[in-house]
BALOBA-1460 file (C-alpha; in Angstrom, 3 decimals):
// residues 333
<rec num="1" residu="m" x="-13.294" y="-5.697" z="3.454"/>
<rec num="2" residu="t" x="-15.518" y="-9.014" z="2.372"/>
<rec num="3" residu="h" x="-17.427" y="-9.763" z="-0.567"/>
<rec num="4" residu="s" x="-20.223" y="-8.127" z="1.073"/>
<rec num="5" residu="a" x="-18.058" y="-4.878" z="-0.211"/>
<rec num="6" residu="i" x="-19.673" y="-6.046" z="-3.202"/>
<rec num="7" residu="p" x="-22.690" y="-4.373" z="-4.958"/>
<rec num="8" residu="a" x="-25.561" y="-7.084" z="-4.289"/>
<rec num="9" residu="p" x="-25.972" y="-7.367" z="-8.100"/>
<rec num="10" residu="h" x="-23.018" y="-8.662" z="-8.760"/>
<rec num="11" residu="r" x="-22.440" y="-10.989" z="-5.863"/>
<rec num="12" residu="k" x="-24.341" y="-13.670" z="-7.423"/>
<rec num="13" residu="y" x="-21.186" y="-14.536" z="-9.708"/>
<rec num="14" residu="l" x="-18.707" y="-15.158" z="-6.262"/>
<rec num="15" residu="n" x="-21.280" y="-18.035" z="-5.564"/>
<rec num="16" residu="g" x="-19.158" y="-20.863" z="-8.078"/>
<rec num="17" residu="a" x="-15.599" y="-19.129" z="-7.771"/>
<rec num="18" residu="s" x="-15.748" y="-20.032" z="-4.159"/>
<rec num="19" residu="f" x="-16.412" y="-23.739" z="-4.450"/>
<rec num="20" residu="v" x="-13.860" y="-23.872" z="-7.688"/>
<rec num="21" residu="i" x="-11.156" y="-22.480" z="-4.572"/>
<rec num="22" residu="a" x="-12.133" y="-25.021" z="-2.037"/>
<rec num="23" residu="a" x="-11.326" y="-27.961" z="-4.493"/>
<rec num="24" residu="l" x="-8.533" y="-26.271" z="-5.820"/>
<rec num="25" residu="a" x="-7.305" y="-26.418" z="-2.171"/>
<rec num="26" residu="l" x="-7.658" y="-30.375" z="-2.005"/>
<rec num="27" residu="a" x="-5.503" y="-31.017" z="-5.164"/>
<rec num="28" residu="p" x="-2.868" y="-29.695" z="-7.161"/>
<rec num="29" residu="i" x="-3.020" y="-28.473" z="-10.662"/>
<rec num="30" residu="v" x="-1.901" y="-29.822" z="-13.773"/>
<rec num="31" residu="v" x="-1.686" y="-26.891" z="-16.049"/>
<rec num="32" residu="q" x="1.159" y="-28.331" z="-18.685"/>
<rec num="33" residu="a" x="-1.598" y="-30.765" z="-20.091"/>
<rec num="34" residu="q" x="-3.025" y="-30.200" z="-24.070"/>
<rec num="35" residu="g" x="0.063" y="-27.632" z="-24.395"/>
<rec num="36" residu="f" x="-0.181" y="-24.740" z="-22.222"/>
<rec num="37" residu="p" x="2.112" y="-23.587" z="-21.206"/>
<rec num="38" residu="i" x="4.279" y="-24.297" z="-23.663"/>
<rec num="39" residu="p" x="7.661" y="-24.824" z="-21.828"/>
<rec num="40" residu="g" x="10.066" y="-21.886" z="-22.030"/>
<rec num="41" residu="k" x="7.410" y="-19.603" z="-23.998"/>
<rec num="42" residu="t" x="6.675" y="-16.453" z="-21.340"/>
<rec num="43" residu="v" x="3.236" y="-15.807" z="-20.893"/>
<rec num="44" residu="r" x="2.964" y="-11.513" z="-20.866"/>
<rec num="45" residu="l" x="0.413" y="-9.740" z="-18.905"/>
<rec num="46" residu="v" x="-0.375" y="-6.502" z="-21.054"/>
<rec num="47" residu="s" x="-1.458" y="-4.109" z="-19.098"/>
<rec num="48" residu="g" x="-2.896" y="-1.265" z="-20.072"/>
<rec num="49" residu="a" x="-2.133" y="1.100" z="-16.787"/>
<rec num="50" residu="s" x="0.979" y="2.932" z="-16.471"/>
<rec num="51" residu="a" x="3.665" y="1.184" z="-13.881"/>
<rec num="52" residu="g" x="2.804" y="1.910" z="-10.346"/>
<rec num="53" residu="s" x="-1.173" y="2.510" z="-10.560"/>
<rec num="54" residu="a" x="-2.841" y="0.148" z="-8.280"/>
<rec num="55" residu="s" x="-3.906" y="-1.618" z="-11.391"/>
<rec num="56" residu="d" x="-0.404" y="-2.614" z="-12.276"/>
<rec num="57" residu="i" x="0.717" y="-3.131" z="-8.615"/>
<rec num="58" residu="i" x="-1.839" y="-6.083" z="-8.279"/>
<rec num="59" residu="g" x="-1.211" y="-7.292" z="-11.374"/>
<rec num="60" residu="r" x="2.355" y="-7.628" z="-10.650"/>
<rec num="61" residu="a" x="1.829" y="-9.177" z="-6.920"/>
<rec num="62" residu="v" x="-0.268" y="-11.567" z="-8.370"/>
<rec num="63" residu="a" x="1.962" y="-12.268" z="-11.990"/>
<rec num="64" residu="e" x="4.586" y="-13.589" z="-9.249"/>
<rec num="65" residu="k" x="2.748" y="-16.239" z="-7.929"/>
<rec num="66" residu="l" x="1.218" y="-17.209" z="-11.460"/>
<rec num="67" residu="q" x="5.006" y="-17.849" z="-12.126"/>
<rec num="68" residu="a" x="5.411" y="-20.522" z="-9.847"/>
<rec num="69" residu="e" x="1.476" y="-22.176" z="-10.630"/>
<rec num="70" residu="l" x="2.434" y="-21.933" z="-14.175"/>
<rec num="71" residu="g" x="5.759" y="-23.317" z="-13.903"/>
<rec num="72" residu="v" x="7.019" y="-20.294" z="-16.793"/>
<rec num="73" residu="s" x="8.296" y="-16.993" z="-16.868"/>
<rec num="74" residu="v" x="5.593" y="-14.302" z="-16.401"/>
<rec num="75" residu="v" x="6.042" y="-11.193" z="-16.987"/>
<rec num="76" residu="m" x="4.678" y="-7.953" z="-16.707"/>
<rec num="77" residu="e" x="4.148" y="-5.304" z="-20.172"/>
<rec num="78" residu="n" x="3.021" y="-2.021" z="-19.425"/>
<rec num="79" residu="r" x="1.481" y="-0.664" z="-23.222"/>
<rec num="80" residu="t" x="-0.134" y="2.357" z="-22.043"/>
<rec num="81" residu="g" x="-2.196" y="5.122" z="-23.892"/>
<rec num="82" residu="a" x="-5.677" y="5.513" z="-25.893"/>
<rec num="83" residu="a" x="-7.920" y="4.529" z="-22.356"/>
<rec num="84" residu="g" x="-5.870" y="0.917" z="-22.248"/>
<rec num="85" residu="t" x="-7.349" y="0.600" z="-26.155"/>
<rec num="86" residu="i" x="-3.408" y="0.216" z="-27.175"/>
<rec num="87" residu="a" x="-3.216" y="-3.015" z="-24.856"/>
<rec num="88" residu="a" x="-6.421" y="-4.409" z="-25.738"/>
<rec num="89" residu="q" x="-5.918" y="-4.573" z="-29.374"/>
<rec num="90" residu="n" x="-2.121" y="-5.919" z="-28.591"/>
<rec num="91" residu="i" x="-4.254" y="-9.366" z="-27.296"/>
<rec num="92" residu="v" x="-6.167" y="-9.210" z="-29.984"/>
<rec num="93" residu="t" x="-3.783" y="-9.407" z="-32.502"/>
<rec num="94" residu="s" x="-1.046" y="-11.697" z="-30.515"/>
<rec num="95" residu="p" x="-1.839" y="-15.314" z="-31.256"/>
<rec num="96" residu="p" x="-4.174" y="-17.075" z="-28.809"/>
<rec num="97" residu="d" x="-2.720" y="-19.652" z="-27.210"/>
<rec num="98" residu="g" x="-3.348" y="-18.550" z="-23.166"/>
<rec num="99" residu="h" x="0.690" y="-16.431" z="-23.368"/>
<rec num="100" residu="s" x="-0.811" y="-13.089" z="-24.058"/>
<rec num="101" residu="i" x="-3.743" y="-12.278" z="-21.682"/>
<rec num="102" residu="f" x="-5.073" y="-8.441" z="-20.889"/>
<rec num="103" residu="v" x="-4.676" y="-7.276" z="-17.423"/>
<rec num="104" residu="y" x="-6.793" y="-3.828" z="-16.950"/>
<rec num="105" residu="t" x="-10.103" y="-2.560" z="-14.972"/>
<rec num="106" residu="a" x="-13.602" y="-1.423" z="-15.165"/>
<rec num="107" residu="a" x="-12.452" y="0.683" z="-17.714"/>
<rec num="108" residu="h" x="-12.824" y="-2.059" z="-20.629"/>
<rec num="109" residu="t" x="-16.511" y="-1.900" z="-20.105"/>
<rec num="110" residu="v" x="-16.513" y="1.863" z="-20.651"/>
<rec num="111" residu="t" x="-14.272" y="2.956" z="-23.413"/>
<rec num="112" residu="p" x="-15.872" y="1.076" z="-25.921"/>
<rec num="113" residu="l" x="-19.065" y="2.846" z="-25.272"/>
<rec num="114" residu="i" x="-17.418" y="6.854" z="-25.501"/>
<rec num="115" residu="s" x="-14.793" y="5.778" z="-27.936"/>
<rec num="116" residu="k" x="-14.736" y="4.035" z="-31.185"/>
<rec num="117" residu="v" x="-12.122" y="1.253" z="-31.070"/>
<rec num="118" residu="p" x="-10.241" y="-1.105" z="-32.699"/>
<rec num="119" residu="y" x="-12.454" y="-4.219" z="-31.227"/>
<rec num="120" residu="d" x="-15.672" y="-5.604" z="-30.010"/>
<rec num="121" residu="a" x="-15.277" y="-5.178" z="-26.048"/>
<rec num="122" residu="l" x="-17.584" y="-8.361" z="-25.537"/>
<rec num="123" residu="r" x="-17.439" y="-10.659" z="-29.158"/>
<rec num="124" residu="d" x="-13.220" y="-10.146" z="-28.936"/>
<rec num="125" residu="f" x="-12.233" y="-11.029" z="-25.462"/>
<rec num="126" residu="a" x="-13.161" y="-13.712" z="-22.658"/>
<rec num="127" residu="g" x="-13.052" y="-13.149" z="-19.002"/>
<rec num="128" residu="v" x="-10.273" y="-15.041" z="-16.960"/>
<rec num="129" residu="t" x="-11.218" y="-13.624" z="-13.483"/>
<rec num="130" residu="p" x="-11.224" y="-10.433" z="-11.880"/>
<rec num="131" residu="l" x="-8.171" y="-9.799" z="-9.778"/>
<rec num="132" residu="a" x="-9.214" y="-7.393" z="-6.871"/>
<rec num="133" residu="v" x="-11.854" y="-4.611" z="-6.167"/>
<rec num="134" residu="v" x="-9.708" y="-1.256" z="-5.470"/>
<rec num="135" residu="p" x="-12.455" y="1.441" z="-3.401"/>
<rec num="136" residu="n" x="-12.326" y="5.061" z="-4.493"/>
<rec num="137" residu="v" x="-12.613" y="7.407" z="-1.699"/>
<rec num="138" residu="m" x="-14.435" y="11.150" z="-1.968"/>
<rec num="139" residu="v" x="-12.078" y="13.628" z="-0.701"/>
<rec num="140" residu="v" x="-11.934" y="17.659" z="-0.138"/>
<rec num="141" residu="a" x="-9.025" y="19.756" z="0.848"/>
<rec num="142" residu="a" x="-9.038" y="20.324" z="4.336"/>
<rec num="143" residu="d" x="-9.824" y="23.973" z="4.587"/>
<rec num="144" residu="k" x="-12.787" y="23.610" z="2.147"/>
<rec num="145" residu="g" x="-14.778" y="23.504" z="5.711"/>
<rec num="146" residu="y" x="-16.863" y="20.335" z="4.092"/>
<rec num="147" residu="k" x="-17.357" y="17.716" z="6.829"/>
<rec num="148" residu="t" x="-19.317" y="15.468" z="4.918"/>
<rec num="149" residu="v" x="-20.741" y="14.780" z="1.887"/>
<rec num="150" residu="k" x="-24.077" y="16.608" z="2.882"/>
<rec num="151" residu="d" x="-22.282" y="19.537" z="3.135"/>
<rec num="152" residu="v" x="-20.557" y="18.867" z="-0.784"/>
<rec num="153" residu="i" x="-24.437" y="18.346" z="-1.625"/>
<rec num="154" residu="d" x="-25.737" y="21.191" z="-0.375"/>
<rec num="155" residu="a" x="-22.893" y="23.754" z="-1.646"/>
<rec num="156" residu="a" x="-23.764" y="22.315" z="-4.906"/>
<rec num="157" residu="k" x="-27.389" y="22.975" z="-4.726"/>
<rec num="158" residu="a" x="-27.089" y="26.781" z="-3.748"/>
<rec num="159" residu="k" x="-24.862" y="27.548" z="-6.386"/>
<rec num="160" residu="p" x="-25.557" y="25.125" z="-9.061"/>
<rec num="161" residu="g" x="-22.885" y="24.304" z="-11.365"/>
<rec num="162" residu="a" x="-19.898" y="26.323" z="-9.212"/>
<rec num="163" residu="l" x="-18.397" y="23.408" z="-7.599"/>
<rec num="164" residu="n" x="-15.769" y="21.121" z="-10.196"/>
<rec num="165" residu="y" x="-14.732" y="17.696" z="-8.869"/>
<rec num="166" residu="a" x="-11.310" y="15.827" z="-10.605"/>
<rec num="167" residu="s" x="-11.308" y="12.858" z="-12.479"/>
<rec num="168" residu="v" x="-8.324" y="11.314" z="-14.457"/>
<rec num="169" residu="g" x="-10.512" y="11.283" z="-17.661"/>
<rec num="170" residu="v" x="-13.399" y="10.429" z="-18.951"/>
<rec num="171" residu="g" x="-14.980" y="6.581" z="-18.182"/>
<rec num="172" residu="t" x="-12.604" y="6.003" z="-15.612"/>
<rec num="173" residu="a" x="-13.678" y="4.713" z="-12.300"/>
<rec num="174" residu="t" x="-13.031" y="8.105" z="-10.738"/>
<rec num="175" residu="y" x="-14.977" y="9.634" z="-13.627"/>
<rec num="176" residu="m" x="-17.775" y="6.867" z="-13.083"/>
<rec num="177" residu="n" x="-18.096" y="6.917" z="-9.795"/>
<rec num="178" residu="a" x="-18.711" y="11.326" z="-9.445"/>
<rec num="179" residu="e" x="-20.778" y="11.108" z="-12.195"/>
<rec num="180" residu="k" x="-23.011" y="8.229" z="-10.325"/>
<rec num="181" residu="f" x="-23.240" y="10.783" z="-6.987"/>
<rec num="182" residu="r" x="-24.028" y="13.782" z="-9.155"/>
<rec num="183" residu="i" x="-26.538" y="11.783" z="-11.110"/>
<rec num="184" residu="a" x="-28.137" y="10.124" z="-7.754"/>
<rec num="185" residu="t" x="-28.348" y="13.477" z="-5.731"/>
<rec num="186" residu="g" x="-29.116" y="15.731" z="-8.860"/>
<rec num="187" residu="i" x="-26.599" y="18.149" z="-8.292"/>
<rec num="188" residu="s" x="-24.659" y="20.390" z="-10.753"/>
<rec num="189" residu="a" x="-21.054" y="20.236" z="-10.634"/>
<rec num="190" residu="l" x="-17.523" y="20.990" z="-13.598"/>
<rec num="191" residu="h" x="-15.638" y="18.284" z="-14.477"/>
<rec num="192" residu="v" x="-12.434" y="18.673" z="-14.432"/>
<rec num="193" residu="p" x="-10.099" y="15.687" z="-16.168"/>
<rec num="194" residu="y" x="-6.288" y="14.967" z="-14.900"/>
<rec num="195" residu="k" x="-3.822" y="12.652" z="-16.488"/>
<rec num="196" residu="g" x="-3.544" y="11.107" z="-13.778"/>
<rec num="197" residu="s" x="-4.237" y="10.927" z="-9.321"/>
<rec num="198" residu="p" x="-1.459" y="12.268" z="-8.485"/>
<rec num="199" residu="e" x="-1.630" y="15.512" z="-10.515"/>
<rec num="200" residu="a" x="-5.899" y="15.692" z="-9.611"/>
<rec num="201" residu="i" x="-4.807" y="14.933" z="-6.102"/>
<rec num="202" residu="t" x="-2.699" y="17.795" z="-5.684"/>
<rec num="203" residu="e" x="-4.962" y="20.038" z="-7.330"/>
<rec num="204" residu="t" x="-7.479" y="18.417" z="-4.505"/>
<rec num="205" residu="v" x="-5.370" y="19.603" z="-1.589"/>
<rec num="206" residu="a" x="-4.534" y="22.929" z="-3.042"/>
<rec num="207" residu="g" x="-8.214" y="23.440" z="-3.033"/>
<rec num="208" residu="r" x="-8.529" y="24.475" z="-6.937"/>
<rec num="209" residu="v" x="-10.758" y="21.080" z="-7.185"/>
<rec num="210" residu="d" x="-13.797" y="20.822" z="-4.735"/>
<rec num="211" residu="y" x="-13.699" y="17.110" z="-4.311"/>
<rec num="212" residu="f" x="-11.950" y="13.768" z="-6.259"/>
<rec num="213" residu="f" x="-13.488" y="10.673" z="-5.959"/>
<rec num="214" residu="a" x="-9.660" y="8.855" z="-5.563"/>
<rec num="215" residu="p" x="-8.488" y="5.307" z="-5.623"/>
<rec num="216" residu="l" x="-7.822" y="5.297" z="-2.058"/>
<rec num="217" residu="v" x="-4.495" y="3.574" z="-1.988"/>
<rec num="218" residu="s" x="-3.305" y="7.253" z="-4.189"/>
<rec num="219" residu="a" x="-5.392" y="9.359" z="-0.758"/>
<rec num="220" residu="l" x="-4.464" y="8.135" z="2.002"/>
<rec num="221" residu="p" x="-1.515" y="9.412" z="2.215"/>
<rec num="222" residu="m" x="-2.767" y="12.894" z="1.749"/>
<rec num="223" residu="i" x="-5.865" y="11.600" z="4.223"/>
<rec num="224" residu="k" x="-2.758" y="10.342" z="7.200"/>
<rec num="225" residu="a" x="-1.557" y="13.753" z="6.914"/>
<rec num="226" residu="g" x="-4.494" y="15.580" z="7.236"/>
<rec num="227" residu="k" x="-4.023" y="17.921" z="3.924"/>
<rec num="228" residu="l" x="-7.475" y="15.637" z="2.622"/>
<rec num="229" residu="i" x="-10.469" y="14.831" z="4.640"/>
<rec num="230" residu="a" x="-12.076" y="11.818" z="3.603"/>
<rec num="231" residu="l" x="-16.290" y="12.010" z="3.697"/>
<rec num="232" residu="a" x="-17.128" y="8.423" z="2.063"/>
<rec num="233" residu="v" x="-15.616" y="5.453" z="0.319"/>
<rec num="234" residu="g" x="-17.492" y="4.158" z="-2.407"/>
<rec num="235" residu="t" x="-17.868" y="0.736" z="-2.132"/>
<rec num="236" residu="t" x="-21.172" y="-0.831" z="-0.369"/>
<rec num="237" residu="k" x="-19.297" y="-1.371" z="2.866"/>
<rec num="238" residu="r" x="-16.372" y="0.369" z="4.526"/>
<rec num="239" residu="s" x="-12.808" y="-0.172" z="4.688"/>
<rec num="240" residu="a" x="-10.856" y="-1.178" z="6.804"/>
<rec num="241" residu="l" x="-8.167" y="1.133" z="6.003"/>
<rec num="242" residu="l" x="-11.008" y="4.047" z="6.826"/>
<rec num="243" residu="p" x="-12.811" y="2.208" z="9.189"/>
<rec num="244" residu="d" x="-14.400" y="5.493" z="10.654"/>
<rec num="245" residu="v" x="-15.566" y="7.041" z="7.008"/>
<rec num="246" residu="p" x="-19.028" y="6.185" z="5.423"/>
<rec num="247" residu="t" x="-20.161" y="4.562" z="2.603"/>
<rec num="248" residu="l" x="-22.032" y="6.483" z="0.437"/>
<rec num="249" residu="a" x="-25.134" y="5.014" z="1.004"/>
<rec num="250" residu="e" x="-24.721" y="5.536" z="4.921"/>
<rec num="251" residu="a" x="-23.979" y="9.198" z="3.789"/>
<rec num="252" residu="g" x="-27.562" y="9.536" z="2.340"/>
<rec num="253" residu="v" x="-26.424" y="8.902" z="-1.352"/>
<rec num="254" residu="p" x="-28.125" y="5.257" z="-1.681"/>
<rec num="255" residu="k" x="-27.505" y="3.857" z="-5.477"/>
<rec num="256" residu="s" x="-23.898" y="5.419" z="-6.359"/>
<rec num="257" residu="d" x="-21.379" y="3.170" z="-5.418"/>
<rec num="258" residu="y" x="-18.694" y="1.945" z="-8.249"/>
<rec num="259" residu="l" x="-17.266" y="-1.425" z="-8.658"/>
<rec num="260" residu="f" x="-13.647" y="-0.631" z="-9.352"/>
<rec num="261" residu="w" x="-12.424" y="-3.756" z="-10.515"/>
<rec num="262" residu="i" x="-9.085" y="-4.828" z="-11.656"/>
<rec num="263" residu="g" x="-9.336" y="-8.088" z="-13.960"/>
<rec num="264" residu="m" x="-7.682" y="-10.549" z="-16.655"/>
<rec num="265" residu="l" x="-9.029" y="-11.097" z="-19.738"/>
<rec num="266" residu="v" x="-7.468" y="-12.986" z="-23.269"/>
<rec num="267" residu="s" x="-8.799" y="-13.316" z="-26.538"/>
<rec num="268" residu="s" x="-11.625" y="-14.406" z="-27.256"/>
<rec num="269" residu="k" x="-9.882" y="-17.357" z="-29.591"/>
<rec num="270" residu="t" x="-7.873" y="-18.799" z="-26.826"/>
<rec num="271" residu="p" x="-9.186" y="-22.909" z="-26.011"/>
<rec num="272" residu="r" x="-11.592" y="-22.886" z="-23.489"/>
<rec num="273" residu="d" x="-9.327" y="-25.945" z="-22.065"/>
<rec num="274" residu="v" x="-6.522" y="-22.791" z="-22.085"/>
<rec num="275" residu="v" x="-8.822" y="-19.939" z="-20.295"/>
<rec num="276" residu="q" x="-9.838" y="-22.838" z="-17.462"/>
<rec num="277" residu="k" x="-6.169" y="-23.450" z="-17.051"/>
<rec num="278" residu="i" x="-5.191" y="-19.631" z="-16.240"/>
<rec num="279" residu="n" x="-8.263" y="-19.527" z="-14.388"/>
<rec num="280" residu="q" x="-7.431" y="-22.335" z="-12.390"/>
<rec num="281" residu="a" x="-4.022" y="-20.834" z="-11.637"/>
<rec num="282" residu="t" x="-4.479" y="-17.481" z="-11.230"/>
<rec num="283" residu="l" x="-7.274" y="-18.369" z="-7.884"/>
<rec num="284" residu="k" x="-4.418" y="-20.678" z="-6.734"/>
<rec num="285" residu="a" x="-2.565" y="-17.617" z="-7.240"/>
<rec num="286" residu="l" x="-5.082" y="-15.307" z="-5.386"/>
<rec num="287" residu="q" x="-5.008" y="-17.224" z="-2.185"/>
<rec num="288" residu="a" x="-1.024" y="-16.610" z="-1.861"/>
<rec num="289" residu="p" x="-0.627" y="-14.762" z="1.662"/>
<rec num="290" residu="e" x="1.803" y="-12.498" z="0.125"/>
<rec num="291" residu="v" x="-0.735" y="-11.527" z="-2.230"/>
<rec num="292" residu="r" x="-3.428" y="-11.268" z="0.321"/>
<rec num="293" residu="e" x="-0.754" y="-9.251" z="2.164"/>
<rec num="294" residu="r" x="-0.615" y="-6.560" z="-0.656"/>
<rec num="295" residu="f" x="-3.877" y="-6.558" z="-1.096"/>
<rec num="296" residu="i" x="-4.829" y="-5.756" z="2.073"/>
<rec num="297" residu="a" x="-1.855" y="-2.356" z="1.939"/>
<rec num="298" residu="l" x="-3.956" y="-0.902" z="-1.178"/>
<rec num="299" residu="g" x="-7.615" y="-1.266" z="0.651"/>
<rec num="300" residu="a" x="-8.269" y="-3.741" z="-2.512"/>
<rec num="301" residu="e" x="-10.230" y="-7.088" z="-2.133"/>
<rec num="302" residu="a" x="-9.841" y="-10.384" z="-4.150"/>
<rec num="303" residu="l" x="-12.559" y="-11.011" z="-6.627"/>
<rec num="304" residu="p" x="-12.319" y="-14.735" z="-7.700"/>
<rec num="305" residu="m" x="-14.750" y="-15.579" z="-10.407"/>
<rec num="306" residu="s" x="-15.098" y="-18.293" z="-13.142"/>
<rec num="307" residu="p" x="-14.444" y="-17.051" z="-16.835"/>
<rec num="308" residu="e" x="-18.562" y="-17.967" z="-17.276"/>
<rec num="309" residu="q" x="-18.914" y="-15.290" z="-14.220"/>
<rec num="310" residu="f" x="-16.573" y="-12.613" z="-15.485"/>
<rec num="311" residu="d" x="-18.162" y="-13.098" z="-19.011"/>
<rec num="312" residu="a" x="-21.687" y="-12.061" z="-17.531"/>
<rec num="313" residu="l" x="-20.126" y="-9.250" z="-15.365"/>
<rec num="314" residu="i" x="-18.940" y="-7.782" z="-17.984"/>
<rec num="315" residu="r" x="-22.111" y="-8.149" z="-19.964"/>
<rec num="316" residu="e" x="-24.242" y="-6.648" z="-17.060"/>
<rec num="317" residu="e" x="-21.753" y="-3.883" z="-16.370"/>
<rec num="318" residu="m" x="-21.503" y="-2.682" z="-20.178"/>
<rec num="319" residu="a" x="-25.111" y="-2.509" z="-20.387"/>
<rec num="320" residu="s" x="-25.550" y="-0.712" z="-16.919"/>
<rec num="321" residu="n" x="-22.368" y="1.694" z="-17.809"/>
<rec num="322" residu="a" x="-24.043" y="2.378" z="-21.358"/>
<rec num="323" residu="e" x="-27.233" y="4.195" z="-19.018"/>
<rec num="324" residu="i" x="-24.544" y="6.167" z="-16.745"/>
<rec num="325" residu="i" x="-22.582" y="7.422" z="-20.011"/>
<rec num="326" residu="k" x="-26.028" y="8.443" z="-21.550"/>
<rec num="327" residu="a" x="-27.477" y="10.218" z="-18.113"/>
<rec num="328" residu="a" x="-24.031" y="12.352" z="-18.656"/>
<rec num="329" residu="g" x="-24.823" y="13.150" z="-21.698"/>
<rec num="330" residu="i" x="-21.625" y="12.142" z="-23.509"/>
<rec num="331" residu="k" x="-21.646" y="11.513" z="-26.657"/>
<rec num="332" residu="p" x="-19.844" y="8.520" z="-28.438"/>
<rec num="333" residu="e" x="-16.427" y="9.720" z="-30.336"/>
């Protein structure tokens, strides 16, 4: 994939980061000035996702190179539960010195809209940079008889409410992509949440679920095995791992793509020069061949931005996601 895989409204944030990357290629980063990082103090990447998830894998791939860039130990720490709020709260309550970094997903801009959280997603956090975009893929069981996205839409309209779709929980990328699809097509379908992608994929393969907007990396083995059929990808450009699978727009459903990013944030109390140093070191890490290869294997694409660009993206997504949540009829808890 290239940056054209990113929805047009978000591409405006990329230009500045491109200049930063070009500058970084010409000069080394001096990251130990002004007290960061503190020699001998570990930098924690606190993940709100479980070990082995796409978010966790991407975070760990970057952590290895970030350690070399910063010159101190960098470790991933998984604090799962409560849709990322446990990890987020850990960041808010940790010293804002840059040694505690939140690694999470676009769910950061959704969870506060549907649940009461002990922090303000905009006021209490400062963006460092997104790390990558990971596509979802709309899959159905091979024996369901659906060959195209239109087949699913026609079946749903023929029997309103008869079809169901899986997700890994309200507010997740799997849910938001499915809801954007449902709203764009005007169909009625029952939402069936699961604990994680493995369970949702198992139920989809068994035919107990009609369709699932699955993380590509999770669904790919079953697609290759012929047990799942990939009908469309949830990005605006086809995936290199599934070059023959159309985008939702190509399948006749525009404005239903969903930008599922994985990114890094810190406490908003963190000094801006420290935020900038973490950003620069991370952008360097994202250029490493090993990181690029890991991303390709996941079907992911690096999404480097400046802190200011990432903050702007988060504000924009909070507003757009609020509209989706309202259209979906979800009442905040």
